[in-house]
C-alpha positions in Angstrom: 91.0 25.0 -76.6 87.4 23.7 -76.8 86.5 21.1 -79.3 83.4 19.2 -80.3 83.9 15.5 -80.9 81.3 15.1 -83.7 82.7 18.1 -85.6 86.3 16.8 -85.3 85.1 13.5 -86.7 83.4 15.2 -89.7 86.6 17.2 -90.2 88.7 14.1 -90.0 86.5 12.2 -92.5 86.8 15.2 -94.9 90.6 15.2 -94.4 90.7 11.5 -95.4 88.8 12.3 -98.6 91.3 15.1 -99.3 94.2 12.6 -99.0 92.4 10.1 -101.3 91.7 12.9 -103.8 95.3 13.9 -103.9 96.6 10.4 -104.7 96.7 12.0 -108.1 98.4 15.4 -108.4 98.9 17.5 -111.4 101.6 16.0 -113.6 101.5 12.7 -111.7 98.2 10.9 -112.3 97.4 7.7 -110.4 94.6 5.5 -111.8 92.6 3.8 -109.1 90.2 0.9 -109.1 86.6 1.3 -108.0 85.4 2.3 -105.4 88.5 4.4 -104.8 88.1 6.0 -108.2 84.6 7.2 -107.2 85.9 8.6 -103.9 88.7 10.3 -105.8 86.2 11.9 -108.2 84.0 13.3 -105.5 86.8 14.1 -103.0 86.5 17.8 -103.9 83.1 17.7 -102.0 85.1 17.5 -98.8 86.2 21.0 -99.5 82.6 22.2 -99.2 82.4 20.4 -95.8 85.4 22.3 -94.7 84.1 25.6 -95.9 80.7 25.0 -94.2 82.5 24.2 -91.0 84.5 27.4 -91.2 81.5 29.5 -91.9 79.6 27.8 -89.0 82.5 28.1 -86.5 83.5 31.7 -87.3 79.9 32.9 -87.1 79.2 30.9 -84.0 82.2 32.6 -82.2 81.1 36.1 -83.2 77.4 35.6 -82.6 78.1 34.0 -79.2 80.2 36.9 -78.1 77.5 39.3 -79.2 74.8 37.4 -77.4 76.8 37.5 -74.2 78.1 41.0 -74.3 76.0 43.0 -76.8 79.2 43.8 -78.7 82.1 42.2 -80.6 85.8 42.9 -80.3 86.7 42.5 -84.0 90.4 43.3 -83.5 90.7 40.4 -81.0 88.8 38.0 -83.3 91.0 38.8 -86.3 94.2 38.7 -84.2 93.3 35.2 -82.9 92.4 34.0 -86.4 95.7 35.3 -87.7 97.7 33.6 -84.9 95.8 30.4 -85.8 96.4 30.5 -89.5 99.5 32.5 -90.4 102.4 30.7 -88.5 101.8 27.3 -90.1 100.9 28.8 -93.4 103.9 31.0 -93.7 106.3 28.3 -92.6 105.1 26.3 -95.5 105.3 29.3 -97.8 108.9 30.0 -96.7 109.9 26.4 -97.2 108.3 26.4 -100.6 110.1 29.6 -101.6 113.4 28.0 -100.6 112.5 24.8 -102.5 111.8 26.7 -105.7 114.9 28.9 -105.3 117.1 25.9 -105.1 115.5 24.4 -108.2 115.9 27.7 -110.1 112.2 27.9 -110.8 111.2 30.6 -108.4 108.5 33.0 -109.7 107.7 36.3 -107.9 104.1 36.2 -109.1 103.5 32.9 -107.5 105.3 33.9 -104.4 103.3 37.2 -104.0 100.0 35.4 -104.6 100.9 32.9 -101.9 101.9 35.6 -99.4 98.9 37.8 -99.9 96.2 35.1 -100.2 95.4 35.5 -103.8 96.0 31.9 -104.8 92.4 31.3 -105.9 92.7 33.7 -108.8 96.1 32.7 -110.3 98.7 30.0 -109.7 100.6 30.1 -106.4 103.4 27.9 -105.0 100.9 25.0 -104.5 97.4 24.4 -105.8 95.9 23.7 -102.4 96.8 27.2 -101.2 93.7 28.5 -103.0 91.3 27.3 -100.3 93.2 29.3 -97.6 92.8 32.4 -99.8 89.0 31.9 -100.0 88.7 31.4 -96.2 90.9 34.5 -95.5 88.6 36.6 -97.7 85.6 35.2 -95.9 87.0 36.0 -92.4 87.7 39.6 -93.4 84.5 40.1 -95.3 82.2 38.6 -92.7 83.8 40.6 -89.9 83.5 43.8 -91.9 79.8 43.2 -92.8 79.0 42.2 -89.3 80.6 45.3 -88.0 78.5 47.4 -90.4 75.4 45.6 -89.5 75.9 46.2 -85.8 76.5 49.9 -86.4 73.0 50.3 -87.9 70.2 51.8 -85.8 68.7 48.4 -85.3 71.4 45.8 -84.5 69.4 42.9 -85.8 71.8 41.6 -88.6 69.4 42.7 -91.4 72.3 43.9 -93.6 74.3 40.7 -92.9 71.2 38.6 -93.7 70.5 40.4 -96.9 74.1 40.0 -98.1 74.0 36.4 -96.9 71.2 35.8 -99.4 72.4 37.9 -102.3 76.0 36.6 -102.4 75.3 32.9 -103.1 72.6 33.8 -105.6 75.0 36.2 -107.4 77.7 33.6 -107.4 75.4 31.0 -108.9 74.2 33.5 -111.6 77.6 34.7 -112.6 79.1 31.2 -112.7 76.3 30.0 -114.9 76.7 33.0 -117.2 80.4 32.3 -117.6 79.8 28.6 -118.3 76.8 29.1 -120.6 78.4 27.4 -123.7 81.3 25.7 -122.0 81.9 22.0 -121.8 84.5 22.2 -119.1 85.2 24.6 -116.3 88.5 26.4 -115.6 89.8 26.4 -112.1 90.9 30.0 -111.9 88.0 31.4 -114.0 85.0 29.4 -112.9 85.7 27.2 -109.8 88.2 28.9 -107.4 87.5 32.6 -107.3 86.0 33.8 -104.0 83.1 35.7 -105.6 82.0 32.5 -107.3 82.5 30.2 -104.3 80.7 31.9 -101.4 77.9 29.4 -101.0 79.3 26.9 -98.5 80.9 29.4 -96.1 77.7 31.5 -96.1 75.4 28.6 -95.6 77.7 27.6 -92.7 77.4 31.1 -91.3 73.6 30.8 -91.5 73.9 27.5 -89.5 76.0 29.3 -86.9 73.4 32.0 -86.5 70.6 29.6 -85.9 72.8 27.5 -83.6 73.5 30.4 -81.4 70.1 32.2 -81.4 67.7 29.4 -82.2 69.5 26.2 -81.1 66.6 24.2 -79.8 64.6 24.9 -82.9 67.5 23.9 -85.1 68.1 20.6 -83.3 64.3 19.8 -83.2 64.0 20.5 -86.9 66.9 18.1 -87.6 65.5 15.3 -85.5 62.1 15.5 -87.2 63.8 15.3 -90.6 67.0 13.3 -89.9 66.3 10.5 -92.3 65.5 12.9 -95.1 68.6 15.0 -94.5 70.9 11.9 -94.4 69.3 10.5 -97.6 69.6 13.9 -99.4 73.3 14.1 -98.5 73.9 10.6 -99.8 72.0 11.2 -103.0 74.0 14.4 -103.7 77.3 12.7 -103.0 76.4 9.9 -105.3 75.5 12.2 -108.1 78.7 14.2 -107.7 80.8 11.0 -107.8 79.6 10.3 -111.4 81.5 13.2 -113.0 84.7 15.1 -112.5 84.6 18.6 -111.0 85.5 20.4 -114.2 82.5 19.0 -116.0 80.2 21.9 -116.9 77.1 20.7 -115.2 79.0 20.0 -111.9 80.5 23.5 -112.0 77.2 25.1 -112.8 75.0 23.2 -110.4 77.1 20.8 -108.4 79.0 23.4 -106.4 75.8 24.7 -104.9 74.5 21.1 -104.3 77.7 20.2 -102.6 77.5 23.4 -100.5 74.0 22.3 -99.4 75.4 18.8 -98.6 78.3 20.3 -96.7 76.2 22.4 -94.4 73.8 19.4 -93.9 76.8 17.3 -92.8 77.5 19.9 -90.2 73.8 19.9 -89.2 74.0 16.1 -88.8 77.1 16.4 -86.6 75.2 18.9 -84.4 72.0 17.0 -84.3 73.5 13.5 -83.8 76.4 14.6 -81.5 75.4 12.0 -78.8 75.4 9.2 -81.4 78.9 10.2 -82.4 80.0 10.2 -78.8 78.6 6.7 -78.2 80.7 5.5 -81.1 83.9 7.3 -79.9 85.9 4.1 -79.8 85.4 3.5 -83.6 85.8 7.1 -84.6 89.1 7.9 -82.9 91.1 7.7 -86.1 88.9 10.4 -87.7 89.0 12.5 -84.5 92.8 12.4 -84.7 92.8 13.4 -88.4 90.4 16.2 -87.5 92.5 17.5 -84.7 95.6 17.7 -86.8 93.9 18.4 -90.1 95.3 21.9 -90.7 98.9 20.7 -90.4 98.2 17.6 -92.5 96.5 19.7 -95.1 99.4 22.1 -95.4 102.0 19.4 -95.5 100.4 16.7 -97.7 100.3 18.3 -101.2 104.0 19.4 -101.3 105.0 16.0 -100.0 102.9 14.2 -102.6 104.5 16.1 -105.5 108.0 15.5 -104.1 107.2 11.8 -103.6 105.9 11.3 -107.1 108.7 13.4 -108.6 111.4 11.4 -106.7 110.0 8.1 -107.8 110.1 9.2 -111.4 113.5 10.8 -111.5 115.5 9.2 -108.7 114.1 5.7 -108.1 113.9 4.6 -111.7 110.1 4.7 -111.9 107.0 4.1 -109.8 107.2 1.8 -106.8 104.6 -0.7 -105.9 101.2 1.1 -105.6 100.6 -0.2 -102.0 104.0 1.0 -100.9 103.4 4.3 -102.7 100.0 4.9 -101.1 101.1 3.7 -97.6 104.1 6.1 -97.7 102.0 9.0 -98.8 99.4 8.5 -96.0 101.9 7.8 -93.2 104.3 10.6 -94.1 101.5 13.1 -94.8 99.9 12.4 -91.5 103.2 12.3 -89.6 104.5 15.4 -91.2 101.2 17.3 -90.4 101.4 16.1 -86.8 104.9 17.4 -86.4 104.0 20.7 -88.1 101.1 21.1 -85.7 103.1 20.2 -82.6 106.2 22.3 -83.5 104.5 25.4 -84.9 100.7 25.6 -84.4 100.3 24.5 -80.8 103.1 26.6 -79.3 101.8 29.7 -81.0 98.2 28.9 -79.9 99.4 28.5 -76.3 101.1 31.9 -76.5 97.9 33.3 -78.1 95.6 32.0 -75.4 97.8 33.6 -72.7 98.1 37.0 -74.4 95.0 37.3 -76.6 92.4 35.4 -74.7 89.1 34.5 -76.3 85.9 36.0 -74.9 83.8 32.9 -75.4 84.5 29.8 -73.4 81.4 27.9 -74.6 82.1 24.2 -75.0 79.9 24.1 -78.0 82.1 26.4 -80.1 85.4 24.5 -80.9 88.6 25.8 -82.3 88.5 26.7 -86.0 90.5 24.6 -88.4 91.4 26.2 -91.7 92.1 23.7 -94.4 90.6 22.5 -97.7 90.9 20.6 -100.8 92.6 21.8 -103.9 90.6 20.8 -106.9 
């Protein structure tokens, strides 16, 4: 499994923001002092970083295979993605189904939406499942569109490029139309649906295209504008920390701004890869979080709900905030680590033996599917 240190660090930083964001979960708010409150308000932006990473990594793998062989084995790609995502995901789904059955609150609708990756259109077992749904839709859609593009008389990705421009524009237009007179956005009507949330993954796919076919130009452009790119990302993050996600202006314009910031963060990781490597000693914690982020992401939200529920109903009320937060971080990270070691890695070892990847390029790391539930 090939990994890139700087991208793992970025993924780990985003995972840390996810954990901070979910100190409060639905039904169990936790009010934090500044600056943690600002981090919590803007923690949803880490989702756009994850989406941009997924778009970049998926497109890089496919474009790399095409550049080396002149064709793409889509069946192999989708099989490898499935073996990466499904085992851990469905273990959590099965455990969740058992949990709700024992409580007598099992709902078939939520179960089916969890099983078939429709969690971003209606409620599923857990709110954070919606991000996996969006990414699954992207994997399938991108593969299908790339296959159609390669079947054209001129295999130059024109169809894919056209769709890659029109989809973000249409998402922006439709979302703004739906929010025209609204003060607050709805998760399942305005914020979570795939057709309204393409921007980050598609911008990430564009980055992957340029990284494979125009890498030197991409890196040279970044190094000429590095200060501007970093400042722009900082300004966007600051603006988005001022208002909650459901505020209308954030939903109308902030999602696309955060998508731009997300892909710029990935661009920074590529352009400053050597600087990340020099600081490896100080960034190991984030690298660890990045390496195990999928397992941590899948485990952390159910645990947080169970933790807060147990404190309220079995421990006589909230425990000391420091103990509460420390327990949440340690158990979430530890549980995610165990989930990765016991489920994900053994399946990946089997996958690499029986469904080998075409590309062995070191610059294309393993894809990590995980995101932030708003």
